[in-house]
PASEBA-1860 file (N, C-alpha, C; in nm, 3 decimals):
! residues 234
1> MKEVDISI> -5.437/14.528/11.979/-5.487/14.437/11.876/-5.632/14.397/11.906 ~ -5.719/14.404/11.805/-5.859/14.371/11.825/-5.876/14.220/11.842 ~ -5.969/14.182/11.930/-6.002/14.042/11.946/-6.081/13.994/11.824 ~ -6.054/13.872/11.784/-6.122/13.814/11.667/-6.244/13.736/11.716 ~ -6.361/13.773/11.665/-6.484/13.702/11.701/-6.492/13.568/11.630 ~ -6.470/13.572/11.499/-6.489/13.454/11.415/-6.367/13.432/11.326 ~ -6.317/13.310/11.327/-6.215/13.268/11.229/-6.284/13.178/11.128 ~ -6.264/13.206/11.001/-6.324/13.126/10.894/-6.213/13.049/10.824
9> IVPVYRTA> -6.224/12.918/10.826/-6.119/12.829/10.771/-6.167/12.771/10.639 ~ -6.087/12.792/10.533/-6.125/12.742/10.400/-6.008/12.665/10.339 ~ -6.019/12.532/10.327/-5.913/12.456/10.258/-5.921/12.482/10.108 ~ -5.805/12.485/10.045/-5.798/12.519/9.903/-5.726/12.410/9.826 ~ -5.794/12.355/9.726/-5.731/12.261/9.634/-5.806/12.266/9.502 ~ -5.740/12.318/9.399/-5.799/12.335/9.266/-5.925/12.424/9.270 ~ -5.921/12.527/9.352/-6.038/12.616/9.363/-5.999/12.762/9.349 ~ -5.891/12.790/9.277/-5.842/12.928/9.264/-5.949/13.022/9.209
17> EFIPSIIQ> -6.029/12.974/9.116/-6.127/13.061/9.052/-6.236/13.109/9.147 ~ -6.257/13.037/9.258/-6.363/13.073/9.351/-6.317/13.166/9.464 ~ -6.187/13.177/9.483/-6.134/13.251/9.598/-6.180/13.397/9.601 ~ -6.172/13.473/9.491/-6.215/13.613/9.498/-6.361/13.630/9.541 ~ -6.450/13.545/9.489/-6.592/13.554/9.526/-6.613/13.520/9.672 ~ -6.544/13.418/9.721/-6.557/13.379/9.862/-6.515/13.495/9.952 ~ -6.402/13.556/9.921/-6.353/13.667/10.003/-6.453/13.782/10.002 ~ -6.501/13.819/9.885/-6.593/13.931/9.874/-6.723/13.906/9.949
25> LLHEDCNK> -6.780/13.788/9.932/-6.907/13.754/9.996/-6.894/13.749/10.148 ~ -6.788/13.685/10.196/-6.769/13.674/10.341/-6.737/13.810/10.402 ~ -6.660/13.890/10.331/-6.626/14.025/10.379/-6.753/14.109/10.395 ~ -6.842/14.101/10.298/-6.967/14.178/10.305/-7.055/14.130/10.421 ~ -7.066/13.998/10.436/-7.151/13.943/10.542/-7.098/13.977/10.681 ~ -6.968/13.965/10.700/-6.910/13.994/10.831/-6.922/14.142/10.866 ~ -6.908/14.227/10.766/-6.925/14.370/10.791/-7.068/14.403/10.829 ~ -7.164/14.338/10.764/-7.305/14.361/10.798/-7.335/14.317/10.941
33> LGIEYELI> -7.272/14.208/10.984/-7.294/14.157/11.118/-7.216/14.237/11.224 ~ -7.122/14.319/11.178/-7.043/14.400/11.270/-6.948/14.319/11.357 ~ -6.890/14.213/11.300/-6.801/14.127/11.378/-6.657/14.139/11.327 ~ -6.565/14.121/11.420/-6.424/14.112/11.383/-6.396/13.969/11.337 ~ -6.337/13.956/11.221/-6.315/13.822/11.168/-6.177/13.811/11.104 ~ -6.135/13.687/11.086/-6.018/13.657/11.004/-6.057/13.544/10.909 ~ -6.002/13.549/10.791/-6.032/13.449/10.688/-5.901/13.378/10.654 ~ -5.894/13.251/10.692/-5.771/13.174/10.676/-5.788/13.069/10.567
41> FINDNSPD> -5.715/13.087/10.459/-5.714/12.988/10.351/-5.594/12.894/10.372 ~ -5.619/12.764/10.355/-5.513/12.665/10.366/-5.488/12.608/10.227 ~ -5.380/12.650/10.165/-5.348/12.600/10.032/-5.281/12.464/10.044 ~ -5.358/12.360/10.011/-5.312/12.221/10.027/-5.228/12.178/9.907 ~ -5.122/12.256/9.881/-5.032/12.228/9.769/-5.109/12.216/9.638 ~ -5.201/12.310/9.616/-5.286/12.308/9.497/-5.204/12.333/9.371 ~ -5.226/12.255/9.264/-5.147/12.270/9.143/-5.193/12.384/9.051 ~ -5.301/12.453/9.087/-5.348/12.562/9.003/-5.287/12.695/9.050
49> ESRTVLEK> -5.357/12.807/9.023/-5.303/12.939/9.056/-5.344/12.988/9.194 ~ -5.380/12.897/9.283/-5.430/12.937/9.414/-5.332/13.025/9.491 ~ -5.207/12.987/9.492/-5.109/13.065/9.568/-5.098/13.208/9.517 ~ -5.091/13.225/9.387/-5.080/13.358/9.328/-5.202/13.443/9.362 ~ -5.320/13.382/9.352/-5.444/13.454/9.384/-5.446/13.495/9.531 ~ -5.408/13.404/9.618/-5.410/13.432/9.762/-5.308/13.539/9.800 ~ -5.190/13.535/9.739/-5.089/13.636/9.768/-5.139/13.776/9.731 ~ -5.204/13.786/9.618/-5.255/13.915/9.573/-5.369/13.966/9.660
57> LSESFEPV> -5.465/13.878/9.690/-5.584/13.921/9.764/-5.555/13.943/9.913 ~ -5.459/13.873/9.968/-5.425/13.895/10.108/-5.364/14.033/10.131 ~ -5.311/14.092/10.025/-5.258/14.229/10.035/-5.370/14.332/10.031 ~ -5.483/14.297/9.968/-5.594/14.391/9.953/-5.693/14.384/10.067 ~ -5.707/14.267/10.129/-5.803/14.248/10.238/-5.727/14.214/10.365 ~ -5.727/14.305/10.460/-5.649/14.287/10.583/-5.684/14.160/10.661 ~ -5.813/14.122/10.669/-5.845/14.001/10.749/-5.803/13.870/10.685 ~ -5.758/13.875/10.560/-5.726/13.753/10.486/-5.580/13.714/10.505
65> RFIELGEN> -5.558/13.589/10.540/-5.423/13.534/10.542/-5.430/13.390/10.492 ~ -5.315/13.336/10.458/-5.317/13.199/10.408/-5.194/13.124/10.455 ~ -5.211/12.992/10.461/-5.104/12.900/10.496/-5.071/12.818/10.372 ~ -4.946/12.809/10.340/-4.901/12.733/10.224/-4.843/12.601/10.273 ~ -4.908/12.490/10.241/-4.858/12.359/10.281/-4.760/12.307/10.177 ~ -4.653/12.246/10.223/-4.548/12.200/10.134/-4.583/12.075/10.056 ~ -4.685/12.003/10.103/-4.730/11.883/10.033/-4.881/11.871/10.049 ~ -4.941/11.792/9.963/-5.085/11.771/9.970/-5.116/11.673/10.081
73> VGQHKAIL> -5.183/11.723/10.188/-5.211/11.640/10.305/-5.356/11.598/10.314 ~ -5.441/11.652/10.228/-5.582/11.617/10.231/-5.664/11.721/10.307 ~ -5.793/11.722/10.278/-5.884/11.823/10.329/-5.883/11.834/10.482 ~ -5.890/11.722/10.550/-5.909/11.725/10.695/-5.783/11.769/10.770 ~ -5.668/11.725/10.726/-5.544/11.772/10.787/-5.522/11.920/10.754 ~ -5.562/11.961/10.635/-5.550/12.103/10.599/-5.637/12.188/10.691 ~ -5.759/12.143/10.715/-5.848/12.217/10.805/-5.788/12.228/10.944 ~ -5.732/12.119/10.994/-5.668/12.121/11.126/-5.553/12.220/11.131
81> SGLRVAKG> -5.479/12.233/11.021/-5.371/12.332/11.016/-5.425/12.472/11.037 ~ -5.542/12.498/10.980/-5.604/12.629/10.999/-5.656/12.649/11.139 ~ -5.718/12.546/11.195/-5.772/12.556/11.331/-5.661/12.580/11.433 ~ -5.544/12.527/11.409/-5.434/12.542/11.504/-5.387/12.688/11.515 ~ -5.401/12.765/11.408/-5.352/12.903/11.411/-5.465/13.005/11.426 ~ -5.589/12.959/11.425/-5.704/13.049/11.432/-5.708/13.121/11.568 ~ -5.748/13.248/11.566/-5.750/13.330/11.687/-5.892/13.357/11.738 ~ -5.992/13.318/11.662/-6.130/13.354/11.696/-6.185/13.281/11.817
89> HRMIVMDG> -6.287/13.341/11.877/-6.359/13.274/11.985/-6.437/13.155/11.932 ~ -6.481/13.168/11.806/-6.548/13.058/11.737/-6.490/13.046/11.597 ~ -6.498/12.925/11.540/-6.442/12.899/11.408/-6.549/12.844/11.314 ~ -6.547/12.892/11.194/-6.635/12.839/11.089/-6.548/12.768/10.985 ~ -6.587/12.648/10.950/-6.519/12.571/10.845/-6.613/12.558/10.727 ~ -6.561/12.584/10.609/-6.642/12.569/10.487/-6.552/12.530/10.371 ~ -6.612/12.465/10.270/-6.538/12.426/10.150/-6.507/12.549/10.065 ~ -6.413/12.533/9.973/-6.369/12.647/9.894/-6.420/12.650/9.752
97> DLQDDPAH> -6.529/12.578/9.723/-6.577/12.572/9.585/-6.715/12.634/9.565 ~ -6.766/12.703/9.668/-6.895/12.773/9.665/-7.015/12.680/9.652 ~ -6.996/12.550/9.673/-7.112/12.462/9.679/-7.192/12.490/9.807 ~ -7.120/12.519/9.914/-7.183/12.565/10.037/-7.187/12.717/10.032 ~ -7.306/12.773/10.037/-7.326/12.916/10.013/-7.278/13.000/10.132 ~ -7.185/13.094/10.109/-7.140/13.183/10.216/-7.254/13.268/10.274 ~ -7.366/13.278/10.202/-7.478/13.357/10.251/-7.538/13.300/10.380 ~ -7.507/13.173/10.411/-7.561/13.111/10.532/-7.474/13.139/10.655
105> LSTLIQSN> -7.370/13.218/10.635/-7.279/13.248/10.745/-7.352/13.310/10.864 ~ -7.437/13.408/10.839/-7.506/13.477/10.948/-7.599/13.382/11.023 ~ -7.664/13.290/10.950/-7.753/13.193/11.014/-7.675/13.101/11.107 ~ -7.558/13.057/11.061/-7.474/12.972/11.144/-7.433/13.045/11.272 ~ -7.385/13.166/11.258/-7.337/13.242/11.373/-7.450/13.266/11.473 ~ -7.566/13.305/11.423/-7.677/13.338/11.512/-7.740/13.214/11.576 ~ -7.726/13.099/11.512/-7.787/12.976/11.564/-7.700/12.908/11.669 ~ -7.571/12.938/11.668/-7.479/12.868/11.757/-7.463/12.940/11.890
113> RAGATFVK> -7.482/12.866/11.998/-7.463/12.921/12.132/-7.349/12.852/12.205 ~ -7.332/12.724/12.178/-7.225/12.646/12.241/-7.198/12.523/12.156 ~ -7.079/12.466/12.173/-7.047/12.345/12.098/-7.037/12.374/11.949 ~ -7.111/12.299/11.868/-7.102/12.312/11.723/-7.240/12.316/11.660 ~ -7.250/12.391/11.550/-7.371/12.394/11.468/-7.333/12.359/11.326 ~ -7.395/12.255/11.272/-7.366/12.208/11.136/-7.478/12.249/11.040 ~ -7.441/12.267/10.915/-7.540/12.284/10.809/-7.578/12.146/10.757 ~ -7.707/12.115/10.761/-7.757/11.995/10.695/-7.771/12.028/10.546
121> RLGQYESI> -7.700/11.954/10.464/-7.698/11.982/10.321/-7.819/11.922/10.252 ~ -7.892/12.005/10.180/-8.011/11.963/10.109/-7.986/11.970/9.958 ~ -8.062/11.891/9.882/-8.053/11.896/9.737/-7.964/11.789/9.680 ~ -7.966/11.777/9.547/-7.880/11.681/9.476/-7.761/11.758/9.421 ~ -7.653/11.761/9.497/-7.538/11.843/9.462/-7.425/11.764/9.399 ~ -7.443/11.633/9.383/-7.346/11.551/9.311/-7.420/11.432/9.251 ~ -7.348/11.343/9.186/-7.413/11.231/9.117/-7.486/11.142/9.217 ~ -7.587/11.071/9.167/-7.665/10.980/9.251/-7.574/10.876/9.316
129> GRLLFSFM> -7.479/10.823/9.239/-7.388/10.721/9.291/-7.307/10.773/9.409 ~ -7.251/10.893/9.396/-7.172/10.950/9.503/-7.259/10.982/9.625 ~ -7.379/11.031/9.600/-7.469/11.062/9.711/-7.506/10.937/9.790 ~ -7.533/10.826/9.717/-7.569/10.702/9.785/-7.452/10.647/9.865 ~ -7.333/10.654/9.807/-7.215/10.606/9.878/-7.192/10.689/10.004 ~ -7.201/10.821/9.989/-7.185/10.910/10.103/-7.292/10.884/10.208 ~ -7.413/10.860/10.163/-7.526/10.835/10.254/-7.499/10.711/10.341 ~ -7.443/10.607/10.279/-7.415/10.484/10.354/-7.302/10.505/10.455
137> VKGVIQSI> -7.193/10.569/10.410/-7.080/10.592/10.500/-7.122/10.681/10.617 ~ -7.194/10.788/10.585/-7.235/10.881/10.691/-7.342/10.819/10.780 ~ -7.412/10.719/10.728/-7.507/10.647/10.813/-7.435/10.572/10.924 ~ -7.321/10.512/10.889/-7.240/10.444/10.990/-7.189/10.545/11.093 ~ -7.141/10.658/11.043/-7.091/10.763/11.133/-7.202/10.812/11.226 ~ -7.322/10.830/11.171/-7.434/10.876/11.252/-7.469/10.774/11.361 ~ -7.463/10.645/11.327/-7.501/10.542/11.425/-7.405/10.538/11.544 ~ -7.282/10.583/11.523/-7.182/10.580/11.630/-7.172/10.714/11.703
145> TGLHRKAG> -7.174/10.823/11.629/-7.151/10.955/11.689/-7.278/11.034/11.716 ~ -7.385/11.000/11.644/-7.507/11.079/11.654/-7.511/11.196/11.557 ~ -7.401/11.220/11.486/-7.397/11.331/11.390/-7.484/11.299/11.270 ~ -7.576/11.388/11.237/-7.670/11.364/11.127/-7.596/11.338/10.996 ~ -7.646/11.243/10.919/-7.577/11.202/10.797/-7.574/11.311/10.690 ~ -7.658/11.412/10.701/-7.654/11.522/10.604/-7.560/11.635/10.645 ~ -7.498/11.621/10.761/-7.402/11.722/10.805/-7.269/11.703/10.733 ~ -7.207/11.813/10.693/-7.079/11.805/10.623/-6.981/11.908/10.677
153> TYFIVDRE> -6.884/11.942/10.595/-6.779/12.034/10.640/-6.820/12.180/10.619 ~ -6.936/12.214/10.671/-6.980/12.353/10.679/-7.042/12.367/10.817 ~ -6.965/12.422/10.910/-7.011/12.426/11.048/-6.938/12.536/11.125 ~ -6.992/12.569/11.242/-6.928/12.660/11.336/-6.904/12.585/11.465 ~ -6.791/12.611/11.529/-6.754/12.537/11.650/-6.684/12.632/11.746 ~ -6.702/12.611/11.876/-6.640/12.700/11.973/-6.494/12.662/11.999 ~ -6.420/12.756/12.058/-6.277/12.738/12.079/-6.247/12.621/12.171 ~ -6.327/12.603/12.275/-6.301/12.496/12.371/-6.304/12.359/12.302
161> TVERIIQV> -6.400/12.340/12.212/-6.407/12.214/12.139/-6.286/12.196/12.049 ~ -6.247/12.302/11.980/-6.130/12.295/11.891/-6.004/12.261/11.970 ~ -5.988/12.320/12.086/-5.868/12.292/12.166/-5.862/12.145/12.208 ~ -5.977/12.085/12.238/-5.979/11.942/12.273/-5.939/11.857/12.152 ~ -5.988/11.896/12.035/-5.956/11.822/11.913/-5.806/11.826/11.885 ~ -5.747/11.944/11.897/-5.605/11.961/11.871/-5.520/11.881/11.969 ~ -5.563/11.877/12.093/-5.485/11.809/12.197/-5.478/11.658/12.180 ~ -5.583/11.598/12.120/-5.581/11.452/12.107/-5.489/11.403/11.995
169> SCPSPFIT> -5.454/11.492/11.901/-5.358/11.458/11.795/-5.393/11.329/11.722 ~ -5.511/11.324/11.665/-5.553/11.206/11.589/-5.466/11.190/11.464 ~ -5.405/11.073/11.442/-5.317/11.054/11.326/-5.392/11.049/11.193 ~ -5.520/11.016/11.196/-5.602/11.012/11.074/-5.726/11.098/11.096 ~ -5.709/11.229/11.102/-5.822/11.315/11.138/-5.932/11.319/11.032 ~ -6.055/11.316/11.079/-6.173/11.338/10.996/-6.253/11.440/11.074 ~ -6.250/11.563/11.030/-6.285/11.675/11.116/-6.427/11.670/11.170 ~ -6.523/11.626/11.089/-6.662/11.622/11.139/-6.678/11.516/11.248
177> ILVAFSAP> -6.606/11.406/11.238/-6.611/11.302/11.341/-6.549/11.354/11.471 ~ -6.436/11.421/11.460/-6.371/11.476/11.578/-6.460/11.578/11.649 ~ -6.527/11.661/11.571/-6.619/11.758/11.631/-6.737/11.687/11.697 ~ -6.789/11.584/11.631/-6.904/11.511/11.685/-6.872/11.447/11.819 ~ -6.751/11.396/11.835/-6.711/11.335/11.961/-6.681/11.440/12.068 ~ -6.632/11.556/12.027/-6.577/11.652/12.122/-6.673/11.762/12.166 ~ -6.769/11.799/12.081/-6.857/11.911/12.115/-6.959/11.870/12.221 ~ -6.978/11.952/12.324/-7.076/11.919/12.428/-7.220/11.927/12.379
185> EITYVSAK> -7.240/12.001/12.271/-7.375/12.017/12.215/-7.364/12.034/12.064 ~ -7.453/11.969/11.990/-7.455/11.984/11.845/-7.595/12.022/11.800 ~ -7.604/12.128/11.722/-7.731/12.172/11.665/-7.716/12.183/11.513 ~ -7.828/12.207/11.446/-7.826/12.207/11.300/-7.910/12.321/11.243 ~ -7.869/12.366/11.125/-7.952/12.449/11.039/-7.953/12.381/10.903 ~ -8.056/12.399/10.826/-8.067/12.334/10.695/-8.050/12.435/10.583 ~ -7.980/12.394/10.477/-7.958/12.483/10.364/-7.927/12.401/10.239 ~ -7.964/12.453/10.126/-7.937/12.385/10.000/-7.788/12.395/9.967
193> RHRRMSGQ> -7.732/12.284/9.926/-7.594/12.281/9.877/-7.599/12.278/9.725 ~ -7.521/12.363/9.662/-7.525/12.377/9.517/-7.434/12.275/9.449 ~ -7.464/12.247/9.325/-7.369/12.171/9.244/-7.249/12.259/9.216 ~ -7.135/12.197/9.194/-7.015/12.273/9.162/-7.035/12.346/9.031 ~ -7.003/12.476/9.030/-7.031/12.559/8.914/-6.941/12.527/8.795 ~ -6.819/12.488/8.822/-6.726/12.454/8.714/-6.617/12.364/8.770 ~ -6.544/12.300/8.679/-6.436/12.212/8.723/-6.489/12.082/8.781 ~ -6.398/12.000/8.826/-6.433/11.871/8.882/-6.400/11.866/9.030
201> SAYSMRKL> -6.469/11.779/9.101/-6.442/11.761/9.242/-6.298/11.715/9.264 ~ -6.238/11.764/9.373/-6.102/11.720/9.406/-6.100/11.575/9.452 ~ -6.220/11.520/9.480/-6.230/11.382/9.527/-6.251/11.286/9.411 ~ -6.141/11.229/9.360/-6.151/11.120/9.264/-6.200/10.997/9.338 ~ -6.228/10.889/9.266/-6.273/10.767/9.332/-6.165/10.713/9.426 ~ -6.039/10.728/9.386/-5.930/10.683/9.472/-5.927/10.765/9.601 ~ -5.941/10.896/9.587/-5.940/10.981/9.706/-6.064/10.960/9.791 ~ -6.176/10.928/9.726/-6.299/10.902/9.800/-6.283/10.775/9.886
209> AASTWNAF> -6.221/10.673/9.827/-6.196/10.550/9.903/-6.100/10.576/10.019 ~ -5.996/10.655/9.992/-5.900/10.688/10.098/-5.966/10.768/10.209 ~ -6.057/10.859/10.172/-6.128/10.938/10.271/-6.218/10.851/10.358 ~ -6.280/10.751/10.297/-6.366/10.659/10.373/-6.283/10.580/10.474 ~ -6.169/10.530/10.430/-6.080/10.458/10.520/-6.034/10.550/10.634 ~ -6.006/10.674/10.599/-5.965/10.773/10.698/-6.075/10.796/10.801 ~ -6.200/10.801/10.754/-6.313/10.823/10.845/-6.325/10.709/10.946 ~ -6.315/10.585/10.898/-6.328/10.472/10.989/-6.208/10.462/11.084
217> SCLIFCIT> -6.089/10.499/11.036/-5.972/10.502/11.125/-5.991/10.605/11.234 ~ -6.048/10.719/11.197/-6.074/10.825/11.295/-6.179/10.781/11.397 ~ -6.281/10.710/11.351/-6.382/10.658/11.443/-6.319/10.565/11.548 ~ -6.235/10.475/11.502/-6.170/10.382/11.594/-6.083/10.459/11.694 ~ -6.009/10.557/11.643/-5.924/10.638/11.731/-6.007/10.708/11.839 ~ -6.118/10.769/11.799/-6.201/10.843/11.893/-6.262/10.750/11.999 ~ -6.303/10.633/11.958/-6.360/10.537/12.053/-6.256/10.492/12.155 ~ -6.134/10.469/12.108/-6.029/10.420/12.198/-5.967/10.531/12.281
225> HRSKLIKY> -5.993/10.657/12.245/-5.941/10.771/12.322/-6.055/10.854/12.381 ~ -6.164/10.789/12.408/-6.283/10.861/12.452/-6.264/10.935/12.583 ~ -6.170/10.891/12.667/-6.149/10.957/12.795/-6.098/11.101/12.779 ~ -6.042/11.131/12.660/-5.991/11.265/12.635/-6.096/11.355/12.568 ~ -6.211/11.297/12.539/-6.314/11.371/12.468/-6.434/11.392/12.559 ~ -6.501/11.504/12.538/-6.610/11.540/12.629/-6.740/11.468/12.595 ~ -6.761/11.437/12.467/-6.885/11.373/12.426/-6.859/11.229/12.389 ~ -6.936/11.138/12.444/-6.920/10.996/12.417/-7.018/10.952/12.310
233> PK> -6.980/10.851/12.231/-7.072/10.802/12.129/-7.196/10.742/12.190 ~ -7.305/10.757/12.118/-7.434/10.703/12.167/-7.437/10.553/12.154
END
């Protein structure tokens, strides 16, 4: 069995229409780079046709597999489900709606040497109100963890960091916070994030509020369990 260089984790919720393009683009990029990869989709109990699309495409593309969750657990727990089964030496996490461009995959891989490398998201990719709210919440996260407020869920991380994250078993995981506490080194690349091409964000105002509460709960957990993490908050 070939060793997997890169595992790519993509949570799926109401993004069935984007799955074929994501697979095709990532397949082309990984082949150009000459790397062995696996593409793991986590279907977070999506109410659209995601399961049907994934079943069909996983038969056509050997590196593609998917996990079907029995209930909607949210983006961050879904990502952790993928990280737990990933076989790669390094893992890339990205959203499933093509707002984060798969074309930046090669830049992420080539820029990362150890720990984690995040994409700093540039541009106005959502409403001013949502951007301002996100800016404030991520400002708090930055003040505690040092993670830049423009960093989001498009990053590459090494296996050692992922194993530490899995071992601490945070009950309210917020994946970027966990990586920020656990990675021995964090670097960045900058790239434009696109507006969603169609459909609506999976984050309603209710889910956005719940995600914020989840982020602060995760911060408290990481601070109180810092002895299990390699990187301490600044």
